[in-house]
C-alpha positions in Angstrom: 156.4 93.8 149.7 158.1 90.6 149.3 157.0 87.0 148.5 154.9 84.8 150.9 155.8 81.1 151.2 152.9 80.3 149.2 154.1 82.2 146.5 157.7 80.9 146.6 155.9 77.5 146.4 153.7 78.6 143.3 156.8 79.9 141.7 158.4 76.7 142.5 156.0 75.3 140.1 157.3 77.0 137.2 160.7 75.3 138.1 158.9 71.9 138.1 157.4 72.6 134.7 160.8 73.3 133.2 162.5 70.2 134.6 159.4 68.2 133.4 160.0 68.9 129.6 163.9 69.2 129.7 164.4 65.8 131.5 162.5 64.0 128.3 164.7 65.9 125.9 168.1 65.4 127.7 167.6 61.9 128.8 165.0 59.6 127.1 165.3 61.0 123.5 168.8 60.8 123.9 168.6 57.3 124.9 166.7 56.7 121.9 169.0 58.1 119.6 171.6 56.1 120.8 170.3 52.8 121.5 167.1 52.3 119.2 168.5 53.9 116.3 172.2 53.2 116.9 172.9 56.7 116.2 176.4 57.7 117.6 176.4 59.3 121.0 177.9 62.7 119.6 174.7 63.6 117.9 172.5 64.1 120.7 175.5 65.4 122.6 175.5 68.1 120.0 171.8 68.7 119.7 171.7 69.4 123.6 174.9 71.3 123.3 173.2 73.6 120.8 170.2 74.5 123.3 172.7 75.2 125.7 174.5 77.5 123.6 171.7 79.5 122.7 171.2 79.9 126.6 174.2 82.3 125.8 171.2 84.8 125.6 170.5 84.3 129.1 172.4 87.6 130.1 170.6 89.3 127.6 167.1 87.8 128.5 168.1 88.7 132.4 168.7 92.5 131.4 165.8 92.9 129.4 163.5 91.6 132.2 165.5 94.3 134.6 165.0 97.1 132.2 161.6 96.1 130.9 159.7 96.5 134.1 157.7 92.9 133.7 159.4 89.5 134.2 155.8 87.7 134.0 155.3 87.8 130.4 158.9 86.0 129.8 158.5 83.3 132.2 154.8 82.6 130.1 156.1 83.0 127.1 159.6 81.2 127.4 157.7 78.1 128.6 155.4 78.2 125.4 158.4 78.1 123.5 159.9 75.3 125.3 157.0 73.2 125.1 156.5 73.6 121.3 160.6 72.8 121.3 160.2 69.6 123.5 157.3 68.2 121.5 158.9 68.9 117.9 162.2 67.3 119.6 160.3 64.0 120.3 158.7 64.1 116.9 162.1 64.6 115.2 163.2 61.7 117.1 160.3 59.6 115.4 161.8 61.0 111.8 164.9 59.0 112.2 163.6 55.9 111.2 162.9 56.8 107.7 164.9 60.1 107.0 167.9 60.7 108.8 168.1 64.4 107.2 164.8 65.3 107.9 165.2 64.1 111.6 168.4 65.8 111.9 167.1 69.3 110.3 163.9 69.3 112.9 165.7 68.2 115.5 168.3 71.1 115.2 165.2 73.7 114.9 163.4 71.8 118.1 166.5 72.1 120.2 167.0 75.8 119.1 163.3 76.5 120.4 164.1 74.7 123.7 167.5 76.7 124.3 165.1 80.3 123.7 162.5 78.8 126.1 164.6 77.8 128.7 166.9 80.9 128.8 164.1 83.4 128.4 161.2 81.7 131.2 164.1 80.1 133.5 166.2 83.6 133.8 163.3 85.6 134.4 161.9 83.3 137.1 165.1 83.5 138.9 165.4 87.3 138.6 161.7 87.6 140.0 162.6 85.4 143.1 166.0 87.4 143.7 164.2 90.4 143.5 161.0 89.7 145.8 162.2 87.3 148.1 163.2 88.4 151.9 166.8 88.2 152.3 166.3 85.7 155.4 164.3 83.6 153.1 166.4 83.3 150.1 168.4 80.2 151.0 165.0 78.5 151.6 163.5 79.6 148.8 166.1 78.3 146.8 166.0 75.1 148.5 161.9 74.9 147.9 162.0 76.0 144.3 164.9 73.4 143.3 163.4 70.7 145.3 160.1 71.1 143.1 162.2 71.4 139.8 164.1 68.0 140.9 160.6 66.6 142.1 159.2 67.4 138.5 162.1 65.5 136.8 162.0 62.6 139.0 158.4 62.5 138.6 158.2 62.9 134.9 161.2 60.5 134.2 159.5 57.9 136.5 156.0 58.0 135.2 157.0 58.6 131.5 159.3 55.5 131.5 156.2 53.3 132.8 154.1 54.5 129.9 157.0 54.3 127.3 157.3 50.4 127.2 156.7 48.7 125.1 158.3 51.5 123.1 156.5 53.0 119.9 156.5 56.4 118.0 153.0 56.9 118.7 153.5 56.0 122.6 156.3 58.7 122.8 154.3 61.5 121.1 151.5 60.9 123.3 153.5 61.0 126.4 155.5 64.1 125.6 152.0 65.9 124.5 150.5 65.4 128.0 154.1 66.6 129.4 154.4 69.8 127.5 150.7 70.5 127.8 150.4 70.0 131.7 153.8 72.1 132.1 152.3 75.1 130.1 149.1 75.2 132.1 150.6 74.8 135.2 152.9 77.7 134.6 150.4 80.0 133.6 148.1 79.2 136.8 151.2 79.3 139.0 152.9 82.8 138.0 149.6 84.7 137.4 149.1 87.8 139.7 152.4 87.4 141.9 154.7 89.9 140.3 151.6 92.2 140.4 151.4 92.0 144.3 154.8 92.1 145.2 156.7 94.5 142.9 156.0 98.4 142.4 156.0 99.9 139.1 159.3 100.2 137.6 160.3 103.0 135.1 161.9 101.1 131.7 165.8 101.5 131.8 167.3 102.9 128.9 171.0 101.8 129.6 172.6 99.7 126.7 172.8 95.7 127.2 176.6 95.7 126.8 177.3 98.5 129.1 175.1 96.8 131.8 176.7 93.6 131.2 180.1 95.3 131.3 178.9 96.9 134.6 178.0 93.8 136.3 181.4 91.8 135.4 183.4 94.5 137.1 181.9 93.0 140.7 184.7 90.7 141.9 182.3 88.3 143.6 180.1 87.8 140.7 183.3 86.9 138.5 184.6 84.5 141.0 181.3 83.0 141.4 181.0 82.7 137.3 183.9 80.7 137.4 183.3 78.3 139.7 179.9 77.8 138.2 181.5 77.0 135.2 183.9 74.4 136.5 181.4 73.0 138.7 179.0 72.3 135.9 181.2 71.0 133.7 181.7 68.3 136.4 178.0 68.1 137.1 176.4 67.7 133.2 179.2 65.5 131.7 177.4 62.4 132.3 174.0 63.6 131.6 174.0 62.2 128.1 175.9 59.0 128.6 174.3 57.5 131.5 171.0 56.0 130.1 173.3 54.7 126.8 175.8 53.2 129.4 172.5 51.7 131.1 171.2 50.2 127.8 174.6 48.9 126.5 176.2 47.9 129.6 173.7 46.7 131.6 171.1 45.9 129.0 168.4 48.2 130.5 165.3 48.7 128.4 163.9 52.0 127.4 161.7 52.3 130.4 164.1 51.1 132.7 166.9 53.8 131.9 164.6 56.1 131.9 163.4 54.9 135.4 167.1 54.8 136.3 167.1 58.7 135.8 164.2 59.2 137.8 166.0 57.1 140.4 169.2 59.5 140.1 167.0 62.6 140.2 165.4 61.3 143.3 168.4 61.1 145.1 169.1 64.6 143.8 165.8 65.8 145.5 166.9 63.7 148.6 170.2 65.6 148.8 168.8 68.8 148.4 166.3 68.3 151.2 168.8 67.0 153.2 171.0 70.4 153.0 168.1 72.3 153.2 167.1 70.9 156.5 170.2 70.9 157.7 171.8 73.9 156.6 168.9 76.3 156.6 166.4 74.7 159.6 169.4 73.7 161.9 172.1 75.9 161.0 174.3 73.1 160.4 177.2 73.4 157.8 178.5 76.3 155.9 178.3 76.6 152.4 182.2 75.7 152.1 181.2 72.5 153.8 178.2 71.5 152.1 179.7 72.2 148.4 183.1 69.9 149.3 181.1 66.9 150.3 178.8 67.4 147.7 181.8 67.3 145.3 183.8 64.6 147.0 180.8 62.3 147.4 180.0 62.8 143.6 183.5 61.8 142.5 183.3 58.6 144.7 179.9 57.6 143.1 181.4 58.1 139.8 184.2 55.9 140.5 181.8 53.5 142.0 179.7 53.3 138.8 182.9 53.2 136.6 184.2 50.1 137.9 180.8 48.5 138.6 181.4 47.6 141.8 177.7 46.3 142.4 174.0 47.2 141.2 173.7 49.9 139.2 170.6 51.7 140.5 172.5 52.4 144.3 175.4 53.8 142.9 173.2 56.2 140.6 171.3 57.2 143.3 174.0 58.1 145.7 175.2 60.2 142.5 172.2 62.0 142.6 172.3 62.7 146.5 175.9 64.2 146.5 175.0 65.8 143.6 172.1 67.4 145.4 174.0 68.5 148.2 176.2 70.5 145.9 173.9 71.8 143.8 171.5 73.7 146.4 174.5 75.0 148.3 175.5 76.7 145.1 172.1 77.6 144.4 171.6 79.3 148.0 174.9 81.2 147.0 173.2 82.2 143.8 170.0 83.7 145.1 171.7 85.8 147.7 174.8 87.1 145.7 172.2 88.0 142.7 171.0 91.2 145.4 174.2 92.1 146.1 176.1 95.2 144.2 174.0 97.4 141.6 170.7 97.5 142.2 168.0 96.3 139.6 170.6 94.0 137.8 169.5 90.8 139.6 168.2 89.5 136.2 171.5 90.1 134.7 173.5 88.4 137.4 171.2 85.7 137.3 171.5 85.4 133.3 175.4 85.5 133.7 175.6 82.4 135.6 173.0 81.0 133.7 175.0 81.5 130.4 178.3 80.3 132.6 176.3 76.9 133.2 174.9 76.5 129.9 178.3 76.9 128.4 179.5 74.3 131.0 176.8 71.9 130.6 176.9 71.9 126.7 180.6 71.6 127.0 180.5 68.8 129.7 177.8 66.9 127.9 179.5 67.2 124.6 182.5 65.9 125.9 181.5 63.3 127.5 179.3 61.8 124.3 182.4 62.5 122.3 184.8 60.7 124.5 182.8 57.5 124.9 182.3 57.4 121.0 186.1 57.4 120.8 186.8 55.1 123.4 184.2 52.8 122.1 186.3 52.4 119.0 189.3 50.7 120.7 187.7 49.8 124.1 184.9 47.5 125.2 182.0 49.6 126.1 182.5 48.9 129.9 185.9 50.7 129.9 185.2 53.2 127.8 182.3 54.5 129.8 184.3 54.0 133.0 187.1 56.4 131.6 184.7 59.1 131.0 183.1 58.5 134.4 186.2 58.5 136.1 187.5 61.9 134.0 184.1 63.3 135.4 185.3 62.3 139.1 188.3 64.3 138.5 186.5 67.4 137.8 184.4 67.4 140.7 187.3 67.2 142.8 188.8 69.8 141.2 185.5 71.9 141.9 185.9 71.0 145.9 189.4 72.6 145.5 188.1 75.4 143.7 185.7 76.1 146.5 187.8 75.2 149.4 190.1 78.3 147.6 187.4 80.7 147.6 185.7 80.2 150.7 189.5 81.0 152.2 190.0 84.0 150.6 186.6 85.2 152.4 184.7 85.3 155.7 183.0 82.3 156.8 179.2 83.2 155.7 176.2 81.5 157.6 174.8 78.5 155.9 173.1 79.1 152.3 174.6 82.3 152.1 177.7 83.4 149.6 181.0 84.5 151.3 181.3 88.1 151.3 184.4 90.3 150.5 
């Protein structure tokens, strides 16, 4: 059996829960460290880099869910770990006011838990989607689940931003506690019983992990897509850790206002994904190459506008989110389709490999952006320092667009939302 539309939507609720927790750790807590506690931007950059670095274990999580015959337990278990890590990360921020050492030590532990939780839950969820979604529904399923994740991010950022002002440690902990608890309960209810209904019982696979990973890496399309994911995700995540500090330091936004700005950006991502989902999947307008290139180039133009501060910040940030969403949903559609190709029963391993490439790029891109801002602020005014980094990110998006063009030229034109064939 394959997933029904309602079951696809239920699994999308898990993506929404994942996004709701992660957005607090990568945006709100990051801004509090840099602005309220005057810590160098590289510190939250390194913490987020740690959680992405731990996600190098994604191929292992995917392989385990491939060979163990049960993905549901890893989805729920990973979410429980993520929820604990999210709350501890918020508590650690409050400790910086009294003890830098205690705050840092707990932050390191918390962000490690976040990396483990996202890797275990997210990879297993994507593998379940790839293996149980009918081929003709994969692109639409990718759009639905990621739209729900972006909706969760935008909704959480907006609502949390409203409740965080005026900021206090107790208010922060209360908001985060509510978010992680609701996310965990939502995951358990959403995933319950789905796998048992749509998958047959599988015998455990005794193949060693490294042998299975090497087997997947030998697939040319898998390798090419991994390299594209790495480059494009560097561009996608470079502004993640500096946008809210930029809003606070350059535009004098309050914590609540900058959190709402993050929500507005993700609202733009939601609209961009929805646009591509309707146009490419519903009306069959545009191929994967067209949407990826348009998204990358539009993101580059938006970043240049932000760097130059040509007019109000919020519309430019929404535009950046919109074009990010266009690019991302096309890449996700490719990922869903390609995961089911090649050697059977290795969907989780492929998803894990691409997840690891994304994690490396996200951690490296975020840390590089934060470190570059710290360096530039040493001898440049804040607007110029941030502007240089945003311009560099725009250049990476342009490079990603050229790479997508090159890959598509070397393959046959696909249907919209599907990865090109050999």
